DSSP file (Angstrom, degrees, kcal/mol; ACC not computed):
  #  RESIDUE AA STRUCTURE BP1 BP2  ACC     N-H-->O    O-->H-N    N-H-->O    O-->H-N    TCO  KAPPA ALPHA  PHI   PSI    X-CA   Y-CA   Z-CA
    1    1 A M              0   0    0      0, 0.0     2,-0.4     0, 0.0    17,-0.2   0.000 360.0 360.0 360.0 149.9    0.0    0.0    0.0
    2    2 A V  E     -A   17   0A   0     15,-2.4    15,-2.6    13,-0.1     2,-0.4  -0.972 360.0-115.8-124.7 136.4    1.1    3.5   -0.7
    3    3 A D  E     -A   16   0A   0     -2,-0.4    11,-0.1    13,-0.2    15,-0.0  -0.636  43.7-178.6 -73.6 127.0    0.1    6.7    1.1
    4    4 A T  E     -A   15   0A   0     11,-3.1    11,-2.6    -2,-0.4     2,-0.4  -0.978  30.2-116.6-133.2 135.8   -1.8    8.8   -1.4
    5    5 A P  E     +A   14   0A   0      0, 0.0     2,-0.3     0, 0.0     9,-0.2  -0.607  43.1 168.5 -71.2 129.2   -3.5   12.3   -1.2
    6    6 A V  E     -A   13   0A   0      7,-3.0     7,-3.1    -2,-0.4     2,-0.5  -0.939  36.7-111.5-135.0 159.7   -7.2   12.0   -1.7
    7    7 A V  E     +A   12   0A   0     -2,-0.3     2,-0.4     5,-0.2     5,-0.2  -0.828  36.1 173.0 -95.9 126.3  -10.1   14.5   -1.2
    8    8 A R  E >  S-A   11   0A   0      3,-3.1     3,-1.7    -2,-0.5    -2,-0.0  -0.989  72.0 -13.5-133.1 120.6  -12.5   13.6    1.7
    9    9 A D  T 3  S-     0   0    0     -2,-0.4     3,-0.1     1,-0.3    -1,-0.1   0.867 129.4 -53.8  54.9  36.2  -15.2   16.0    2.7
   10   10 A G  T 3  S+     0   0    0      1,-0.2     2,-0.4     0, 0.0    -1,-0.3   0.512 120.0 101.9  80.1   3.2  -13.6   18.8    0.6
   11   11 A E  E <  S-A    8   0A   0     -3,-1.7    -3,-3.1    -5,-0.0     2,-0.6  -0.916  73.9-119.0-122.2 146.4  -10.2   18.5    2.2
   12   12 A I  E     +A    7   0A   0     -2,-0.4     2,-0.3    -5,-0.2    -5,-0.2  -0.752  41.5 169.2 -86.2 123.7   -7.1   16.8    1.0
   13   13 A V  E     -A    6   0A   0     -7,-3.1    -7,-3.0    -2,-0.6     2,-0.5  -0.914  35.3-112.6-132.0 157.2   -6.0   14.0    3.3
   14   14 A I  E     +A    5   0A   0     -2,-0.3   -11,-0.1    -9,-0.2    -2,-0.0  -0.807  39.1 172.6 -94.4 128.7   -3.5   11.2    3.1
   15   15 A R  E     -A    4   0A   0    -11,-2.6   -11,-3.1    -2,-0.5     2,-0.3  -0.977  38.5-107.7-132.3 149.1   -4.8    7.6    2.9
   16   16 A P  E     -A    3   0A   0      0, 0.0     2,-0.3     0, 0.0   -13,-0.2  -0.606  43.4-170.9 -73.7 133.8   -3.3    4.3    2.3
   17   17 A M  E     -A    2   0A   0    -15,-2.6   -15,-2.4    -2,-0.3     2,-0.4  -0.938  11.3-165.9-127.2 146.0   -4.2    3.1   -1.3
   18   18 A M        -     0   0    0     -2,-0.3     2,-0.4   -17,-0.2   -15,-0.0  -0.998  13.4-139.5-132.7 134.8   -3.8   -0.2   -3.0
   19   19 A N        -     0   0    0     -2,-0.4     2,-0.4     2,-0.0    -2,-0.0  -0.774  15.7-160.0 -92.3 140.5   -4.1   -1.0   -6.8
   20   20 A L        -     0   0    0     -2,-0.4     2,-0.4     2,-0.0    18,-0.0  -0.959   7.7-173.5-118.0 137.9   -5.7   -4.2   -7.8
   21   21 A C        -     0   0    0     -2,-0.4     2,-0.5     2,-0.0    -2,-0.0  -0.989   6.7-164.5-133.5 141.4   -5.3   -5.9  -11.3
   22   22 A L        -     0   0    0     -2,-0.4     2,-0.5     2,-0.0    12,-0.0  -0.984   1.7-164.6-126.0 133.7   -7.0   -8.8  -12.8
   23   23 A T        +     0   0    0     -2,-0.5     2,-0.3     2,-0.0    -2,-0.0  -0.969  20.5 162.9-116.5 126.5   -5.8  -10.7  -15.9
   24   24 A A        -     0   0    0     -2,-0.5     2,-0.8     5,-0.1    -2,-0.0  -0.988  43.2-111.4-142.9 151.4   -8.2  -13.0  -17.6
   25   25 A D    >>  -     0   0    0     -2,-0.3     4,-2.8     1,-0.1     3,-2.2  -0.763  23.6-153.0 -81.2 112.3   -8.6  -14.8  -20.9
   26   26 A H  T 34 S+     0   0    0     -2,-0.8    -1,-0.1     1,-0.3     5,-0.1   0.577  92.0  66.9 -65.6  -9.6  -11.5  -13.2  -22.6
   27   27 A R  T 34 S+     0   0    0      1,-0.1    -1,-0.3     3,-0.1     3,-0.1   0.745 117.3  24.8 -74.3 -23.9  -12.2  -16.4  -24.5
   28   28 A V  T <4 S+     0   0    0     -3,-2.2     2,-0.4     1,-0.3    -2,-0.2   0.766 126.4  39.5-108.9 -39.9  -13.1  -18.0  -21.2
   29   29 A V  S  < S-     0   0    0     -4,-2.8    -1,-0.3     4,-0.0     2,-0.2  -0.960  76.6-128.5-125.9 126.7  -14.2  -15.2  -18.8
   30   30 A D    >>  -     0   0    0     -2,-0.4     4,-1.7     1,-0.1     3,-0.7  -0.504  20.3-126.1 -73.7 141.7  -16.3  -12.2  -19.8
   31   31 A G  H 3> S+     0   0    0      1,-0.3     4,-2.5     2,-0.2     5,-0.2   0.819 108.6  59.3 -61.0 -29.4  -14.8   -8.8  -18.8
   32   32 A V  H 3> S+     0   0    0      1,-0.2     4,-2.5     2,-0.2    -1,-0.3   0.909 105.0  50.1 -65.8 -37.2  -18.1   -7.8  -16.9
   33   33 A M  H <> S+     0   0    0     -3,-0.7     4,-2.2     2,-0.2    -1,-0.2   0.896 111.2  48.9 -68.3 -36.8  -17.7  -10.8  -14.6
   34   34 A G  H  X S+     0   0    0     -4,-1.7     4,-2.4     2,-0.2    -2,-0.2   0.916 111.0  50.2 -67.0 -41.3  -14.1   -9.9  -13.9
   35   35 A S  H  X S+     0   0    0     -4,-2.5     4,-2.5     2,-0.2    -2,-0.2   0.941 110.8  48.0 -59.3 -49.5  -15.1   -6.3  -13.2
   36   36 A K  H  X S+     0   0    0     -4,-2.5     4,-2.4     1,-0.2    -2,-0.2   0.905 110.7  54.2 -61.8 -41.6  -17.9   -7.5  -10.7
   37   37 A F  H  X S+     0   0    0     -4,-2.2     4,-1.9    -5,-0.2    -1,-0.2   0.941 109.8  44.4 -55.4 -51.3  -15.3   -9.8   -9.1
   38   38 A L  H  X S+     0   0    0     -4,-2.4     4,-2.7     2,-0.2    -2,-0.2   0.883 111.4  54.5 -65.0 -38.2  -12.8   -7.0   -8.5
   39   39 A Q  H  X S+     0   0    0     -4,-2.5     4,-2.5     1,-0.2    -1,-0.2   0.930 109.6  48.2 -60.7 -43.3  -15.6   -4.7   -7.2
   40   40 A R  H  X S+     0   0    0     -4,-2.4     4,-2.0     2,-0.2    -2,-0.2   0.874 109.9  51.4 -64.5 -38.5  -16.6   -7.4   -4.7
   41   41 A I  H  X S+     0   0    0     -4,-1.9     4,-2.2     2,-0.2    -1,-0.2   0.915 110.1  49.9 -60.8 -45.6  -13.0   -7.8   -3.6
   42   42 A C  H  X S+     0   0    0     -4,-2.7     4,-2.5     1,-0.2    -2,-0.2   0.917 109.2  51.5 -64.2 -40.8  -12.7   -4.1   -3.1
   43   43 A E  H  X S+     0   0    0     -4,-2.5     4,-1.9     1,-0.2    -1,-0.2   0.912 112.2  46.5 -56.0 -45.1  -15.9   -4.1   -1.0
   44   44 A L  H  < S+     0   0    0     -4,-2.0    -1,-0.2     2,-0.2    -2,-0.2   0.838 112.2  49.7 -69.0 -35.8  -14.6   -6.9    1.2
   45   45 A L  H  < S+     0   0    0     -4,-2.2    -1,-0.2     1,-0.2    -2,-0.2   0.891 114.6  45.2 -71.9 -38.7  -11.2   -5.2    1.7
   46   46 A E  H  < S+     0   0    0     -4,-2.5    -2,-0.2     1,-0.3    -1,-0.2   0.791 129.5  25.2 -73.5 -28.4  -12.9   -1.9    2.6
   47   47 A N    ><  +     0   0    0     -4,-1.9     3,-2.2    -5,-0.2    -1,-0.3  -0.590  65.8 170.6-135.1  74.0  -15.4   -3.6    4.9
   48   48 A P  G >  S+     0   0    0      0, 0.0     3,-1.8     0, 0.0     4,-0.3   0.694  72.0  74.3 -65.4 -19.0  -13.9   -6.9    6.2
   49   49 A Y  G >> S+     0   0    0      1,-0.3     3,-1.6     2,-0.2     4,-0.6   0.773  82.3  72.4 -64.7 -19.4  -16.8   -7.3    8.8
   50   50 A M  G X4 S+     0   0    0     -3,-2.2     3,-0.5     1,-0.3    -1,-0.3   0.749  83.4  68.3 -66.7 -18.8  -19.0   -8.2    5.7
   51   51 A L  G <4 S+     0   0    0     -3,-1.8    -1,-0.3     1,-0.2    -2,-0.2   0.738  99.0  50.7 -66.9 -22.4  -17.1  -11.5    5.6
   52   52 A L  G <4        0   0    0     -3,-1.6    -1,-0.2    -4,-0.3    -2,-0.2   0.609 360.0 360.0 -93.3 -13.6  -18.8  -12.5    8.9
   53   53 A V    <<        0   0    0     -4,-0.6    -1,-0.2    -3,-0.5    -2,-0.2   0.487 360.0 360.0 -90.3 360.0  -22.3  -11.7    7.7
């Protein structure tokens, strides 16, 4: 993770940020499914308590 300046509530603050990347063979996996998968991973990383629900 890298400390990155972001805007929160109109102010610039430093937050840890992480890039995620997914590589898939489009002959096997549709890009929409890959995008939904990464979105769900981001949700779980941002809100780990959701793993318990």
